[in-house]
Every structure is written in C-alpha cells, then in structure tokens.
PAKEZA-644234 format. One record per residue (C-alpha): residue number from 1; residue in three letters; x, y, z. Coordinates in pm, 1 decimal. Layout:
<pts>
@seq NUM; type ALA; u X; v Y; w Z
...
</pts>
This chain:
<pts>
@seq 1; type MET; u 12146.5; v -6839.2; w 6497.4
@seq 2; type GLY; u 11925.9; v -6644.7; w 6737.1
@seq 3; type GLN; u 11936.0; v -6343.4; w 6506.7
@seq 4; type ARG; u 11834.3; v -6554.4; w 6208.5
@seq 5; type LYS; u 11533.0; v -6693.4; w 6396.8
@seq 6; type ALA; u 11435.4; v -6343.5; w 6507.6
@seq 7; type PHE; u 11460.2; v -6224.4; w 6148.2
@seq 8; type ILE; u 11248.1; v -6509.2; w 6017.6
@seq 9; type PHE; u 10990.6; v -6453.3; w 6293.8
@seq 10; type GLY; u 10978.5; v -6082.7; w 6217.3
@seq 11; type LYS; u 10931.7; v -6153.9; w 5849.2
@seq 12; type HIS; u 10645.6; v -6392.2; w 5910.9
@seq 13; type PHE; u 10493.0; v -6149.1; w 6160.9
@seq 14; type ALA; u 10509.7; v -5867.3; w 5906.2
@seq 15; type LYS; u 10336.7; v -6084.5; w 5642.9
@seq 16; type ALA; u 10068.7; v -6178.2; w 5890.5
@seq 17; type LEU; u 10022.0; v -5815.1; w 5983.6
@seq 18; type ASN; u 10003.9; v -5709.5; w 5619.7
@seq 19; type LYS; u 9747.5; v -5982.2; w 5553.3
@seq 20; type HIS; u 9545.4; v -5863.5; w 5850.3
@seq 21; type ASP; u 9558.0; v -5511.2; w 5716.5
@seq 22; type ASP; u 9451.1; v -5632.7; w 5372.8
@seq 23; type ASP; u 9162.6; v -5821.8; w 5526.3
@seq 24; type ASN; u 9055.6; v -5512.8; w 5717.1
@seq 25; type ASN; u 9080.2; v -5301.4; w 5403.1
@seq 26; type MET; u 8879.1; v -5557.3; w 5207.7
@seq 27; type HIS; u 8616.8; v -5567.5; w 5481.7
@seq 28; type GLY; u 8598.6; v -5189.3; w 5485.1
@seq 29; type TRP; u 8566.0; v -5180.9; w 5109.1
@seq 30; type PHE; u 8276.7; v -5428.1; w 5117.0
@seq 31; type GLN; u 8107.5; v -5225.9; w 5392.4
@seq 32; type LYS; u 8150.9; v -4908.1; w 5191.3
@seq 33; type LEU; u 8016.7; v -5075.3; w 4874.4
@seq 34; type PHE; u 7717.2; v -5218.3; w 5062.1
@seq 35; type LYS; u 7635.5; v -4882.8; w 5220.9
@seq 36; type SER; u 7666.4; v -4712.7; w 4882.7
@seq 37; type ASN; u 7422.4; v -4963.3; w 4724.0
@seq 38; type VAL; u 7178.6; v -4924.0; w 5012.8
@seq 39; type SER; u 7189.3; v -4544.8; w 4995.4
@seq 40; type SER; u 7152.6; v -4550.3; w 4613.7
@seq 41; type SER; u 6850.9; v -4784.7; w 4635.8
@seq 42; type ALA; u 6688.5; v -4565.8; w 4901.5
@seq 43; type GLN; u 6751.0; v -4256.1; w 4694.0
@seq 44; type ARG; u 6601.2; v -4417.2; w 4382.0
@seq 45; type ARG; u 6290.6; v -4526.0; w 4577.2
@seq 46; type GLN; u 6249.5; v -4174.5; w 4713.2
@seq 47; type GLU; u 6285.8; v -4021.8; w 4368.0
@seq 48; type ALA; u 6035.4; v -4270.0; w 4223.0
@seq 49; type LYS; u 5787.9; v -4186.2; w 4498.8
@seq 50; type VAL; u 5822.2; v -3812.9; w 4440.5
@seq 51; type THR; u 5783.5; v -3858.5; w 4064.4
@seq 52; type LYS; u 5472.0; v -4070.7; w 4108.7
@seq 53; type ASN; u 5310.1; v -3815.5; w 4338.0
@seq 54; type SER; u 5385.7; v -3529.7; w 4101.1
@seq 55; type VAL; u 5246.2; v -3718.6; w 3801.0
@seq 56; type SER; u 4926.9; v -3810.3; w 3987.3
@seq 57; type SER; u 4874.5; v -3451.4; w 4100.1
@seq 58; type VAL; u 4928.9; v -3319.2; w 3747.6
@seq 59; type SER; u 4689.0; v -3574.6; w 3599.4
@seq 60; type THR; u 4428.0; v -3487.2; w 3859.8
@seq 61; type VAL; u 4447.3; v -3119.0; w 3773.7
@seq 62; type SER; u 4456.6; v -3164.7; w 3397.6
@seq 63; type THR; u 4215.2; v -3453.4; w 3344.8
@seq 64; type SER; u 3968.5; v -3428.8; w 3629.6
@seq 65; type PRO; u 3619.4; v -3414.8; w 3468.5
@seq 66; type ALA; u 3477.7; v -3218.4; w 3756.3
@seq 67; type SER; u 3744.8; v -2949.2; w 3740.5
@seq 68; type ALA; u 3729.7; v -2933.7; w 3361.7
@seq 69; type SER; u 3351.9; v -2905.8; w 3355.5
@seq 70; type SER; u 3345.6; v -2646.3; w 3629.6
@seq 71; type PHE; u 3609.9; v -2441.4; w 3449.2
@seq 72; type CYS; u 3425.9; v -2460.3; w 3121.0
@seq 73; type SER; u 3093.6; v -2369.0; w 3277.9
@seq 74; type SER; u 3240.1; v -2079.6; w 3473.4
@seq 75; type SER; u 3427.3; v -1942.3; w 3173.2
@seq 76; type SER; u 3149.4; v -1986.2; w 2916.6
@seq 77; type SER; u 2843.2; v -1867.3; w 3106.6
@seq 78; type SER; u 2805.6; v -1499.6; w 3178.5
@seq 79; type PRO; u 2685.4; v -1365.5; w 3515.4
@seq 80; type GLY; u 2311.0; v -1405.6; w 3558.7
@seq 81; type THR; u 2279.8; v -1649.6; w 3267.6
@seq 82; type THR; u 2258.8; v -2020.5; w 3334.7
@seq 83; type PRO; u 2405.0; v -2261.1; w 3075.5
@seq 84; type SER; u 2061.7; v -2414.1; w 3008.5
@seq 85; type LYS; u 1904.3; v -2076.0; w 2930.8
@seq 86; type LEU; u 2197.3; v -1982.0; w 2713.3
@seq 87; type LEU; u 2165.9; v -2309.4; w 2521.3
@seq 88; type GLN; u 1791.2; v -2260.1; w 2475.0
@seq 89; type SER; u 1846.0; v -1910.0; w 2337.2
@seq 90; type GLN; u 2111.9; v -2033.4; w 2094.3
@seq 91; type THR; u 1883.7; v -2317.7; w 1984.1
@seq 92; type ALA; u 1594.4; v -2078.3; w 1924.6
@seq 93; type LEU; u 1808.4; v -1836.8; w 1722.5
@seq 94; type SER; u 1948.2; v -2114.8; w 1502.9
@seq 95; type SER; u 1623.3; v -2307.6; w 1453.8
@seq 96; type VAL; u 1474.5; v -2367.1; w 1110.7
@seq 97; type VAL; u 1136.7; v -2241.8; w 1232.8
@seq 98; type ARG; u 1280.0; v -1899.1; w 1302.5
@seq 99; type TRP; u 1429.3; v -1866.4; w 954.5
@seq 100; type ARG; u 1098.6; v -1937.3; w 784.3
@seq 101; type ARG; u 1035.1; v -1566.2; w 816.9
@seq 102; type LYS; u 1275.0; v -1295.8; w 705.9
@seq 103; type TYR; u 1245.5; v -1079.3; w 1017.8
@seq 104; type ASP; u 1207.7; v -1144.6; w 1387.5
@seq 105; type VAL; u 1064.5; v -801.0; w 1466.3
@seq 106; type PHE; u 873.6; v -549.0; w 1257.2
@seq 107; type VAL; u 906.6; v -200.7; w 1408.9
@seq 108; type CYS; u 631.3; v 48.9; w 1331.2
@seq 109; type HIS; u 685.5; v 415.2; w 1424.3
@seq 110; type SER; u 589.3; v 761.5; w 1309.3
@seq 111; type SER; u 790.7; v 973.7; w 1066.7
@seq 112; type VAL; u 871.8; v 1237.3; w 1329.9
@seq 113; type ASP; u 1245.0; v 1270.6; w 1395.0
@seq 114; type SER; u 1224.4; v 1191.6; w 1766.2
@seq 115; type ASP; u 1035.9; v 868.6; w 1698.3
@seq 116; type ILE; u 1275.3; v 773.7; w 1416.7
@seq 117; type GLU; u 1569.2; v 818.5; w 1653.6
@seq 118; type GLU; u 1400.5; v 612.6; w 1925.7
@seq 119; type ALA; u 1321.7; v 334.1; w 1677.7
@seq 120; type GLY; u 1682.3; v 342.5; w 1557.8
@seq 121; type ARG; u 1814.0; v 301.8; w 1911.9
@seq 122; type LEU; u 1573.2; v 14.4; w 1972.0
@seq 123; type VAL; u 1672.8; v -167.3; w 1653.8
@seq 124; type SER; u 2043.5; v -115.9; w 1723.7
@seq 125; type PHE; u 1998.1; v -275.6; w 2066.0
@seq 126; type LEU; u 1807.1; v -574.6; w 1927.2
@seq 127; type GLU; u 2043.5; v -638.8; w 1638.1
@seq 128; type GLU; u 2377.3; v -610.0; w 1817.0
@seq 129; type PRO; u 2534.9; v -916.2; w 1988.5
@seq 130; type PRO; u 2437.3; v -1109.4; w 2186.9
@seq 131; type GLN; u 2075.6; v -1042.2; w 2080.0
@seq 132; type ASN; u 2141.0; v -1079.3; w 1704.0
@seq 133; type LEU; u 1777.0; v -1030.9; w 1613.4
@seq 134; type ARG; u 1660.5; v -941.1; w 1263.7
@seq 135; type CYS; u 1453.3; v -623.6; w 1251.4
@seq 136; type PHE; u 1261.2; v -440.0; w 981.6
@seq 137; type LEU; u 1300.8; v -63.2; w 989.8
@seq 138; type ARG; u 1105.3; v 124.5; w 730.1
@seq 139; type GLN; u 1353.5; v 397.4; w 633.8
@seq 140; type ARG; u 1633.3; v 142.4; w 613.7
@seq 141; type ASP; u 1482.9; v -178.1; w 476.3
@seq 142; type ASP; u 1207.1; v -82.3; w 232.4
@seq 143; type CYS; u 1284.8; v -77.4; w -139.1
@seq 144; type PRO; u 1322.4; v 269.5; w -293.1
@seq 145; type GLY; u 1052.0; v 344.4; w -548.2
@seq 146; type GLY; u 825.6; v 61.0; w -432.0
@seq 147; type ALA; u 467.1; v 102.7; w -321.9
@seq 148; type ILE; u 471.0; v 183.8; w 47.9
@seq 149; type SER; u 161.6; v -19.6; w 129.7
@seq 150; type THR; u 296.2; v -324.7; w -54.5
@seq 151; type GLU; u 637.5; v -299.3; w 109.1
@seq 152; type LEU; u 492.2; v -265.8; w 457.4
@seq 153; type CYS; u 239.0; v -545.9; w 415.4
@seq 154; type GLN; u 507.7; v -783.5; w 290.6
@seq 155; type ALA; u 730.3; v -691.9; w 583.1
@seq 156; type VAL; u 443.6; v -762.1; w 824.1
@seq 157; type GLN; u 383.8; v -1104.5; w 670.3
@seq 158; type ASN; u 756.0; v -1184.0; w 682.7
@seq 159; type SER; u 795.9; v -1093.7; w 1052.5
@seq 160; type HIS; u 738.1; v -1306.3; w 1362.2
@seq 161; type LEU; u 647.0; v -1018.1; w 1593.0
@seq 162; type TRP; u 517.6; v -666.1; w 1541.9
@seq 163; type VAL; u 635.1; v -385.5; w 1765.6
@seq 164; type LEU; u 432.6; v -63.0; w 1770.6
@seq 165; type LEU; u 618.5; v 240.4; w 1908.5
@seq 166; type ILE; u 312.8; v 429.6; w 2029.1
@seq 167; type THR; u 372.2; v 797.5; w 2098.3
@seq 168; type PRO; u 149.4; v 1104.1; w 2052.0
@seq 169; type ASN; u 305.0; v 1136.1; w 1705.7
@seq 170; type PHE; u 214.6; v 772.1; w 1630.2
@seq 171; type LEU; u -152.6; v 851.5; w 1687.1
@seq 172; type GLN; u -138.1; v 1136.6; w 1435.2
@seq 173; type ASP; u 38.8; v 938.3; w 1162.6
@seq 174; type ASP; u -190.7; v 787.7; w 897.1
@seq 175; type TRP; u 58.4; v 517.8; w 798.1
@seq 176; type CYS; u 96.4; v 411.8; w 1161.8
@seq 177; type SER; u -280.7; v 384.0; w 1195.2
@seq 178; type TYR; u -290.5; v 179.7; w 874.4
@seq 179; type MET; u -16.4; v -57.7; w 991.9
@seq 180; type MET; u -169.8; v -97.3; w 1336.9
@seq 181; type HIS; u -495.3; v -217.4; w 1182.1
@seq 182; type GLN; u -301.4; v -430.6; w 935.8
@seq 183; type VAL; u -124.6; v -625.6; w 1210.2
@seq 184; type LEU; u -449.5; v -656.6; w 1403.4
@seq 185; type VAL; u -602.5; v -824.9; w 1100.2
@seq 186; type GLU; u -292.9; v -1036.6; w 1031.8
@seq 187; type GLY; u -264.1; v -1174.0; w 1385.6
@seq 188; type ALA; u -575.7; v -1092.1; w 1580.0
@seq 189; type MET; u -543.5; v -1188.7; w 1950.0
@seq 190; type SER; u -228.5; v -1390.9; w 1879.6
@seq 191; type ASN; u -5.0; v -1183.7; w 2110.5
@seq 192; type ARG; u 236.0; v -1128.6; w 1826.1
@seq 193; type ILE; u 167.4; v -758.1; w 1871.8
@seq 194; type ILE; u 384.6; v -581.7; w 2131.6
@seq 195; type PRO; u 297.7; v -216.6; w 2198.0
@seq 196; type LEU; u 574.7; v 8.8; w 2328.7
@seq 197; type VAL; u 434.3; v 317.7; w 2497.8
@seq 198; type GLN; u 633.5; v 637.5; w 2537.9
@seq 199; type ASN; u 509.6; v 972.3; w 2672.3
@seq 200; type LEU; u 150.4; v 859.2; w 2643.0
@seq 201; type SER; u -130.3; v 875.2; w 2897.4
@seq 202; type HIS; u -384.5; v 600.7; w 2957.9
@seq 203; type LEU; u -654.2; v 812.3; w 2799.8
@seq 204; type GLN; u -452.9; v 837.6; w 2476.4
@seq 205; type TYR; u -387.3; v 463.3; w 2453.1
@seq 206; type PRO; u -556.6; v 319.4; w 2137.3
@seq 207; type GLN; u -879.6; v 139.7; w 2212.8
@seq 208; type GLU; u -796.1; v -120.5; w 1949.3
@seq 209; type LEU; u -506.3; v -238.6; w 2168.2
@seq 210; type LYS; u -681.3; v -233.6; w 2505.3
@seq 211; type PHE; u -662.2; v -613.6; w 2533.4
@seq 212; type TYR; u -284.7; v -616.1; w 2484.4
@seq 213; type TYR; u -17.4; v -572.5; w 2745.5
@seq 214; type TYR; u 232.4; v -301.6; w 2667.1
@seq 215; type ILE; u 588.7; v -211.3; w 2766.4
@seq 216; type ASN; u 642.8; v 137.6; w 2903.5
@seq 217; type LEU; u 954.2; v 315.2; w 2773.7
@seq 218; type SER; u 883.7; v 649.2; w 2938.7
@seq 219; type THR; u 1083.4; v 596.6; w 3259.0
@seq 220; type ASN; u 1367.4; v 363.4; w 3153.7
@seq 221; type PRO; u 1396.6; v 292.8; w 2779.3
@seq 222; type ASP; u 1704.1; v 68.5; w 2813.7
@seq 223; type HIS; u 1526.0; v -160.3; w 3057.1
@seq 224; type GLY; u 1224.8; v -164.4; w 2828.8
@seq 225; type TYR; u 1450.2; v -275.5; w 2543.3
@seq 226; type THR; u 1573.6; v -561.7; w 2761.3
@seq 227; type VAL; u 1215.2; v -666.0; w 2838.0
@seq 228; type LEU; u 1134.1; v -662.8; w 2467.1
@seq 229; type ASN; u 1441.5; v -870.4; w 2384.9
@seq 230; type LYS; u 1344.8; v -1133.4; w 2643.7
@seq 231; type THR; u 990.7; v -1136.2; w 2506.9
@seq 232; type VAL; u 1112.9; v -1201.0; w 2153.0
@seq 233; type LEU; u 1349.0; v -1476.7; w 2267.1
@seq 234; type GLN; u 1070.4; v -1638.8; w 2469.2
@seq 235; type TYR; u 846.7; v -1631.8; w 2163.6
@seq 236; type LEU; u 1114.4; v -1801.8; w 1952.1
@seq 237; type LYS; u 1171.3; v -2066.6; w 2220.9
@seq 238; type ASP; u 798.5; v -2140.3; w 2235.8
@seq 239; type LEU; u 791.7; v -2152.1; w 1859.1
@seq 240; type VAL; u 1060.7; v -2422.2; w 1853.0
@seq 241; type LYS; u 895.3; v -2612.8; w 2136.7
@seq 242; type ASN; u 554.3; v -2613.4; w 1969.0
@seq 243; type GLU; u 708.8; v -2721.1; w 1640.5
@seq 244; type GLN; u 877.9; v -3014.7; w 1812.4
@seq 245; type THR; u 550.0; v -3109.3; w 1981.1
@seq 246; type LEU; u 371.3; v -3092.9; w 1646.0
@seq 247; type ASP; u 635.2; v -3315.2; w 1485.2
@seq 248; type CYS; u 596.3; v -3570.5; w 1764.8
@seq 249; type ASN; u 218.1; v -3570.4; w 1719.1
@seq 250; type VAL; u 258.2; v -3614.6; w 1344.3
@seq 251; type ASP; u 501.8; v -3903.9; w 1395.6
@seq 252; type SER; u 272.3; v -4078.9; w 1641.2
@seq 253; type SER; u -24.1; v -4029.3; w 1409.5
@seq 254; type SER; u 172.6; v -4163.1; w 1115.4
@seq 255; type ASN; u 277.9; v -4473.0; w 1309.5
@seq 256; type GLY; u -87.1; v -4547.7; w 1387.0
@seq 257; type LEU; u -206.5; v -4527.2; w 1027.4
@seq 258; type SER; u -333.7; v -4842.1; w 866.3
@seq 259; type ARG; u -259.1; v -4945.1; w 510.1
@seq 260; type GLN; u -588.5; v -4794.2; w 398.8
@seq 261; type ASP; u -484.3; v -4455.1; w 538.4
@seq 262; type VAL; u -140.2; v -4446.1; w 377.6
@seq 263; type SER; u -277.6; v -4255.3; w 80.3
@seq 264; type LYS; u -399.0; v -3982.8; w 317.8
@seq 265; type LYS; u -54.7; v -3898.2; w 455.5
@seq 266; type ASP; u -17.9; v -3599.4; w 225.3
@seq 267; type LYS; u -326.9; v -3434.7; w 369.0
@seq 268; type PRO; u -284.0; v -3175.4; w 645.6
@seq 269; type VAL; u -290.1; v -3337.0; w 988.2
@seq 270; type SER; u -398.0; v -3013.7; w 1158.8
@seq 271; type ASN; u -449.8; v -2647.9; w 1087.5
@seq 272; type TYR; u -193.0; v -2547.7; w 1349.8
@seq 273; type ASP; u 19.5; v -2248.5; w 1254.1
@seq 274; type PRO; u 349.5; v -2230.2; w 1447.7
@seq 275; type ALA; u 360.3; v -1857.5; w 1383.8
@seq 276; type GLU; u 51.1; v -1808.4; w 1596.8
@seq 277; type THR; u 233.0; v -1911.1; w 1915.1
@seq 278; type SER; u 92.3; v -1720.1; w 2208.4
@seq 279; type ILE; u 335.6; v -1546.1; w 2442.6
@seq 280; type PRO; u 125.6; v -1360.2; w 2698.5
@seq 281; type LEU; u 326.8; v -1082.0; w 2855.7
@seq 282; type GLU; u 147.1; v -1133.5; w 3184.6
@seq 283; type VAL; u 335.7; v -1462.4; w 3223.9
@seq 284; type ILE; u 666.0; v -1279.4; w 3191.5
@seq 285; type LYS; u 544.0; v -1016.7; w 3432.1
@seq 286; type LYS; u 458.2; v -1273.6; w 3699.6
@seq 287; type THR; u 778.0; v -1474.1; w 3665.2
@seq 288; type ASP; u 1012.3; v -1176.2; w 3678.7
@seq 289; type GLY; u 929.5; v -899.8; w 3923.5
@seq 290; type SER; u 1171.8; v -662.0; w 3751.5
@seq 291; type PHE; u 925.2; v -628.9; w 3463.6
@seq 292; type SER; u 657.8; v -472.9; w 3680.5
@seq 293; type ASP; u 778.4; v -120.3; w 3605.5
@seq 294; type ASP; u 767.5; v -169.4; w 3231.3
@seq 295; type CYS; u 511.4; v -433.7; w 3151.5
@seq 296; type CYS; u 180.8; v -275.9; w 3241.2
@seq 297; type ASP; u -167.3; v -417.9; w 3268.8
@seq 298; type ARG; u -416.9; v -398.4; w 2992.7
@seq 299; type HIS; u -563.7; v -60.1; w 2931.4
@seq 300; type GLN; u -861.9; v 6.6; w 3154.0
@seq 301; type GLU; u -1149.5; v 199.8; w 3015.1
</pts>
C-alpha cells in the first residue's frame, strides 16, 4: 500500500515537473521571439535611416542648383573670360546686323611677299576659332578676270571694318594708296579704319591717317592680332547695341503717332547708319593697360 502511494505521488510529481519544464520552455520561447522581433524592428529602423541619409545626400549632389550652376559655369567659361562677355561675343557674332555685310574685316596690304605672308597670318588668326571672323583677302577672295578696282571697291562696301597693313612697301604700292583713299572717302572719321603699323617710323606714317589710332605690330605681332580681334568684337557689340537702341526709339515713336501720322510710318525716322558705329581705340587703350604697347597715340606732326 505504501509503495502504491509512493508510486502515485512520484507519477504526479513527474507530471508537475514536466509541466513546469514546459512552462519554462514556453516562457523562454516567448522571450526569444520577443527579442527577435525587437532586434528585427531596430535593424529595419537603422536600415531605413541609412537609406534615407544616402538618398538625401545623392539628391543634394545631383540636383542642387548651386552646384549644378557652378559646375556648368566653371566648365563652360575659359580662363580670363567671364560668362557675360562670352555671351555678348556670341550674340554679336550671330546677330542679323553683322550679316548685313559679307565681311567683318577688309585687309589691305602690298603685293610684296613679306606683306602677303603677314596678311595671311593675320587673316588665319582672325578666321580660326574662337574668333570666327570673316575676312577679305585680295589674292584669295577676288574674282579672277574681274576689274581690280571694282572688286576692291565692292569688298570695301561689303566690309564692316577696314584694316590697313602699313609697311614701307605699303607706301610704295599704288593700289594700297588707292584703297587707303577709298576707305577714307567711304567712312571718313567713322573709326572703321584700323591701321596696323609694322617696321615704320613716325615720320613715314601717312598724313592722311594722322587722326587715327594705330596698332603696332613691330614688337609683338601676335599680341597685336589679339588687340585687333578685341577691337572688331567690340565694334560688333556696339553695332548690335546701337541697333537695339534704334529699334526701341522707333517703337516708342510709332506708339506716339496719331491717326493722322499713320501714313507717314514708311518714311525714314532718322538717317542713322548702324555701320557708322564709332569705336575709338583710345577707349580700349584706357580700359586695358595691356594695349599700351600696341595701341599708340595719334601721329604727331
């Protein structure tokens, strides 16, 4: 009887112990599951935070207007050239006013080989990028078999500026003397004439040009070419600016016309000629000290 009771007690005790172990295992399983969920949630939040930071940094680099504009400006503008000046030059070169004439520069030189070579180097510099100017060179651009005087006079009329390569040979050339007087008649005191002096003394300088500033090529021809290029570009910019001013004046005058004056709209508003834009070289000389070696004062008697 005592053994039976001990057996029954042991059986119940074993069940209770097994139940306690099951409860402990269940409790441990819940703790493990809870910790796993907590750690997974924390890991997901950390990953989301890292992803958000990386996306924001990428968007800042790729879409920031300041960085994009600074990159564009630094990559597009060359050293020493501001974007505004570059834009003005491009506007002047593409303007309708410029294309009203066939050439930007008419180059007059003697028929001596040394002067022909110098004129060729000058024209090559002006026509190559980024200058892209249109030049008339006699041996290259005149029509074979045509009358020389007719060809040259037409080229003068179709050019914005006239460059005279004045050398001792220039002074001895009859055609050069003819063309010099032709451009003086065509644009007297308009500053469309740009003398280039090479190997010439003050005493030899033509008296007809004593009121014009000249560019000296004797010491540094390449720098003189650069001065000439800037002078031509400045002329074209002023040409566009004056044309825009004239259009504004015409528009304002047209808006103020009464009904009785409508019939007079087709009459010329002014006798202004955009081609006669003045570009005094002394202004360039004063604004840029580097021109002082090449852009000389008017000839002194």
